[in-house]
TORTIDO-6777 format. One record per residue (C-alpha): residue number from 1; residue in three letters; x, y, z. Coordinates in nm, 4 decimals. Layout:
residues N
[rec NUM,ALA,[X,Y,Z]]
...
This chain:
residues 190
[rec 1,UNK,[3.0655,0.2394,7.1694]]
[rec 2,UNK,[2.9142,0.3512,7.4998]]
[rec 3,UNK,[2.7757,0.7001,7.5308]]
[rec 4,UNK,[2.9810,0.9345,7.7476]]
[rec 5,UNK,[2.8003,1.0531,8.0567]]
[rec 6,UNK,[2.6976,1.4157,8.0161]]
[rec 7,UNK,[2.7401,1.6667,8.2944]]
[rec 8,UNK,[2.7073,2.0380,8.3517]]
[rec 9,UNK,[2.6153,2.2513,8.0541]]
[rec 10,UNK,[2.5899,1.9591,7.8108]]
[rec 11,UNK,[2.3412,1.7788,8.0331]]
[rec 12,UNK,[2.1459,2.0954,8.1034]]
[rec 13,UNK,[2.1261,2.1738,7.7300]]
[rec 14,UNK,[1.9945,1.8234,7.6598]]
[rec 15,UNK,[1.7334,1.8630,7.9327]]
[rec 16,UNK,[1.6201,2.2064,7.8100]]
[rec 17,UNK,[1.5953,2.0681,7.4550]]
[rec 18,UNK,[1.3893,1.7781,7.5898]]
[rec 19,UNK,[1.1557,2.0173,7.7723]]
[rec 20,UNK,[1.0994,2.2152,7.4503]]
[rec 21,UNK,[1.0374,1.8980,7.2519]]
[rec 22,UNK,[0.7899,1.7712,7.5114]]
[rec 23,UNK,[0.6101,2.1066,7.5176]]
[rec 24,UNK,[0.5798,2.0958,7.1384]]
[rec 25,UNK,[0.4530,1.7380,7.1410]]
[rec 26,UNK,[0.2368,1.7258,7.4548]]
[rec 27,UNK,[0.1816,2.0842,7.5653]]
[rec 28,UNK,[0.2257,2.1998,7.9215]]
[rec 29,UNK,[-0.0579,1.9848,8.0538]]
[rec 30,UNK,[0.0937,1.6679,7.9064]]
[rec 31,UNK,[0.4541,1.7371,8.0024]]
[rec 32,UNK,[0.5926,1.5026,8.2684]]
[rec 33,UNK,[0.9288,1.4828,8.4400]]
[rec 34,UNK,[0.9522,1.1192,8.3310]]
[rec 35,UNK,[0.9013,1.2042,7.9632]]
[rec 36,UNK,[1.1635,1.4806,7.9827]]
[rec 37,UNK,[1.4109,1.2429,8.1514]]
[rec 38,UNK,[1.3518,0.9766,7.8873]]
[rec 39,UNK,[1.3889,1.2203,7.5985]]
[rec 40,UNK,[1.7060,1.3702,7.7525]]
[rec 41,UNK,[1.8419,1.0179,7.8136]]
[rec 42,UNK,[1.8879,1.0747,8.1848]]
[rec 43,UNK,[1.7057,0.9768,8.5012]]
[rec 44,UNK,[1.4212,1.1442,8.6872]]
[rec 45,UNK,[1.6502,1.1537,8.9914]]
[rec 46,UNK,[1.8961,1.3726,8.7992]]
[rec 47,UNK,[1.6152,1.6126,8.7101]]
[rec 48,UNK,[1.4756,1.6243,9.0629]]
[rec 49,UNK,[1.8218,1.7064,9.2019]]
[rec 50,UNK,[1.8179,2.0292,8.9987]]
[rec 51,UNK,[1.4484,2.1135,8.9687]]
[rec 52,UNK,[1.1623,2.0357,9.2095]]
[rec 53,UNK,[0.9154,1.9494,8.9322]]
[rec 54,UNK,[0.7879,2.0129,8.5834]]
[rec 55,UNK,[0.7070,2.3795,8.6431]]
[rec 56,UNK,[1.0652,2.4498,8.7476]]
[rec 57,UNK,[1.1867,2.2627,8.4372]]
[rec 58,UNK,[0.9665,2.4789,8.2178]]
[rec 59,UNK,[1.0882,2.7953,8.3914]]
[rec 60,UNK,[1.4468,2.6838,8.3233]]
[rec 61,UNK,[1.3639,2.6208,7.9571]]
[rec 62,UNK,[1.1897,2.9558,7.9196]]
[rec 63,UNK,[1.4847,3.1276,8.0887]]
[rec 64,UNK,[1.7303,2.9596,7.8512]]
[rec 65,UNK,[1.5321,3.0826,7.5506]]
[rec 66,UNK,[1.4850,3.4384,7.6790]]
[rec 67,UNK,[1.7165,3.7024,7.5381]]
[rec 68,UNK,[2.0074,3.7966,7.7609]]
[rec 69,UNK,[2.1626,4.1377,7.8078]]
[rec 70,UNK,[2.4344,4.0384,7.5595]]
[rec 71,UNK,[2.1696,3.9756,7.2918]]
[rec 72,UNK,[2.0555,4.3387,7.2856]]
[rec 73,UNK,[2.2322,4.5506,7.0257]]
[rec 74,UNK,[2.3393,4.9020,7.1223]]
[rec 75,UNK,[2.1563,5.1141,6.8668]]
[rec 76,UNK,[2.2657,5.4420,7.0218]]
[rec 77,UNK,[1.9240,5.5398,7.1591]]
[rec 78,UNK,[1.6936,5.4135,7.4311]]
[rec 79,UNK,[1.4086,5.3907,7.1825]]
[rec 80,UNK,[1.6157,5.1891,6.9371]]
[rec 81,UNK,[1.7465,4.9580,7.2088]]
[rec 82,UNK,[1.3967,4.8945,7.3494]]
[rec 83,UNK,[1.2529,4.8257,7.0057]]
[rec 84,UNK,[1.5390,4.5862,6.9286]]
[rec 85,UNK,[1.4936,4.4051,7.2595]]
[rec 86,UNK,[1.1169,4.3667,7.2291]]
[rec 87,UNK,[1.1477,4.2570,6.8663]]
[rec 88,UNK,[1.4029,3.9936,6.9742]]
[rec 89,UNK,[1.1576,3.8699,7.2369]]
[rec 90,UNK,[0.8761,3.8626,6.9797]]
[rec 91,UNK,[1.0900,3.6678,6.7333]]
[rec 92,UNK,[1.1495,3.3984,6.9955]]
[rec 93,UNK,[0.7830,3.3499,7.0797]]
[rec 94,UNK,[0.6199,3.0271,6.9727]]
[rec 95,UNK,[0.2929,2.8496,7.0414]]
[rec 96,UNK,[0.4739,2.6277,7.2909]]
[rec 97,UNK,[0.6130,2.9225,7.4863]]
[rec 98,UNK,[0.2637,3.0745,7.5098]]
[rec 99,UNK,[0.1241,2.7359,7.6173]]
[rec 100,UNK,[0.4019,2.7109,7.8760]]
[rec 101,UNK,[0.3217,3.0584,8.0102]]
[rec 102,UNK,[-0.0470,2.9693,8.0412]]
[rec 103,UNK,[0.0375,2.6414,8.2127]]
[rec 104,UNK,[0.2677,2.8122,8.4593]]
[rec 105,UNK,[0.0135,3.0833,8.5289]]
[rec 106,UNK,[-0.2555,2.8258,8.6049]]
[rec 107,UNK,[-0.0220,2.6238,8.8227]]
[rec 108,UNK,[0.0968,2.9261,9.0229]]
[rec 109,UNK,[-0.2626,2.9874,9.1282]]
[rec 110,UNK,[-0.2643,2.6450,9.2977]]
[rec 111,UNK,[0.0938,2.6222,9.4195]]
[rec 112,UNK,[0.2364,2.8969,9.6439]]
[rec 113,UNK,[0.5892,2.7528,9.6184]]
[rec 114,UNK,[0.5749,2.7729,9.2412]]
[rec 115,UNK,[0.4321,3.1248,9.2609]]
[rec 116,UNK,[0.7314,3.2206,9.4767]]
[rec 117,UNK,[0.9724,3.0597,9.2248]]
[rec 118,UNK,[0.8131,3.2449,8.9315]]
[rec 119,UNK,[0.8270,3.5703,9.1290]]
[rec 120,UNK,[1.1942,3.5063,9.2099]]
[rec 121,UNK,[1.2814,3.4432,8.8437]]
[rec 122,UNK,[1.0927,3.7517,8.7262]]
[rec 123,UNK,[1.2599,3.9627,8.9936]]
[rec 124,UNK,[1.5995,3.8260,8.8900]]
[rec 125,UNK,[1.5292,3.9246,8.5285]]
[rec 126,UNK,[1.4038,4.2643,8.6397]]
[rec 127,UNK,[1.7311,4.3498,8.8108]]
[rec 128,UNK,[1.9780,4.1562,8.5954]]
[rec 129,UNK,[1.8050,4.1250,8.2617]]
[rec 130,UNK,[1.8303,4.2957,7.9267]]
[rec 131,UNK,[1.5986,4.5849,8.0189]]
[rec 132,UNK,[1.8471,4.6886,8.2871]]
[rec 133,UNK,[2.1262,4.6840,8.0288]]
[rec 134,UNK,[1.9188,4.9000,7.7937]]
[rec 135,UNK,[1.8289,5.1472,8.0685]]
[rec 136,UNK,[2.1864,5.1648,8.2012]]
[rec 137,UNK,[2.3058,5.2528,7.8510]]
[rec 138,UNK,[2.0435,5.5274,7.8331]]
[rec 139,UNK,[2.1587,5.6665,8.1697]]
[rec 140,UNK,[2.5236,5.6690,8.0511]]
[rec 141,UNK,[2.4183,5.8499,7.7324]]
[rec 142,UNK,[2.2291,6.1066,7.9407]]
[rec 143,UNK,[1.8902,6.0101,7.7947]]
[rec 144,UNK,[1.7323,5.9057,8.1251]]
[rec 145,UNK,[1.7560,6.0358,8.4789]]
[rec 146,UNK,[1.8523,5.7352,8.6957]]
[rec 147,UNK,[1.6007,5.8500,8.9584]]
[rec 148,UNK,[1.3232,5.7603,8.7112]]
[rec 149,UNK,[1.4348,5.3954,8.6921]]
[rec 150,UNK,[1.1925,5.2451,8.9386]]
[rec 151,UNK,[1.1397,4.8722,8.9680]]
[rec 152,UNK,[0.7981,4.9208,8.8025]]
[rec 153,UNK,[0.9542,5.0931,8.5014]]
[rec 154,UNK,[1.2211,4.8232,8.4685]]
[rec 155,UNK,[0.9597,4.5486,8.4453]]
[rec 156,UNK,[0.6967,4.7416,8.2516]]
[rec 157,UNK,[0.7976,4.6550,7.8931]]
[rec 158,UNK,[0.8375,4.2794,7.9572]]
[rec 159,UNK,[0.5120,4.2777,8.1575]]
[rec 160,UNK,[0.3241,4.4443,7.8722]]
[rec 161,UNK,[0.4737,4.2038,7.6177]]
[rec 162,UNK,[0.3759,3.9073,7.8344]]
[rec 163,UNK,[0.0241,4.0501,7.8648]]
[rec 164,UNK,[-0.0056,4.0840,7.4861]]
[rec 165,UNK,[0.1058,3.7239,7.4436]]
[rec 166,UNK,[-0.1331,3.5864,7.7034]]
[rec 167,UNK,[-0.4353,3.7937,7.6014]]
[rec 168,UNK,[-0.3915,3.8054,7.2232]]
[rec 169,UNK,[-0.1637,3.5074,7.1552]]
[rec 170,UNK,[0.0900,3.7220,6.9719]]
[rec 171,UNK,[0.2923,4.0386,6.9942]]
[rec 172,UNK,[0.2724,4.2534,6.6822]]
[rec 173,UNK,[0.5264,4.5122,6.5785]]
[rec 174,UNK,[0.2548,4.7769,6.6133]]
[rec 175,UNK,[0.2067,4.6740,6.9771]]
[rec 176,UNK,[0.5839,4.6844,7.0346]]
[rec 177,UNK,[0.6093,5.0380,6.8982]]
[rec 178,UNK,[0.3092,5.1483,7.1064]]
[rec 179,UNK,[0.4561,4.9960,7.4241]]
[rec 180,UNK,[0.7831,5.1803,7.3679]]
[rec 181,UNK,[0.6532,5.5142,7.2351]]
[rec 182,UNK,[0.3290,5.5544,7.4295]]
[rec 183,UNK,[0.4147,5.3935,7.7623]]
[rec 184,UNK,[0.7807,5.3291,7.8454]]
[rec 185,UNK,[0.9491,5.6367,7.6959]]
[rec 186,UNK,[0.7024,5.8867,7.8481]]
[rec 187,UNK,[0.7442,5.7238,8.1895]]
[rec 188,UNK,[1.1219,5.7377,8.1457]]
[rec 189,UNK,[1.0873,6.1136,8.0915]]
[rec 190,UNK,[1.1376,6.1190,7.7177]]
């Protein structure tokens, strides 16, 4: 029986799974568009129609595995919501995601188009991501003055988590609590 041609979400899911498998097997440096296409049982042309290269594929895979606003439970407090969000991020971290971050970071230094793409994705997360959901809840509950929600504050917690991962190779619960209690909450006026 012939395999049905996949399209849309099914094809994208197969491609993202293939990217993760290739990252686990070959690391960022060894990942190729051809290997992803072969593993996803599609063509390189299909991949290049959606993504300009391996870095964009990895960004798509990282984005798919990042928590969304819907993944963040409403604990009733800004502190509780931030801790839950950062713990969700920490639970999803693996050696391959750290390797992918390092690979992307190195490649952005050489490729201004990729640097622009990474900046665009981070900006998109900053204004539409789970931190915004958490902060909007806090504003509705009266915990935070909306005037304090600068773009820097909205990206601070994810930036600090990313820094911990890149510098130390892990994000501990102690670091999560410190980020929330010693940095984000004071800057949010709490």
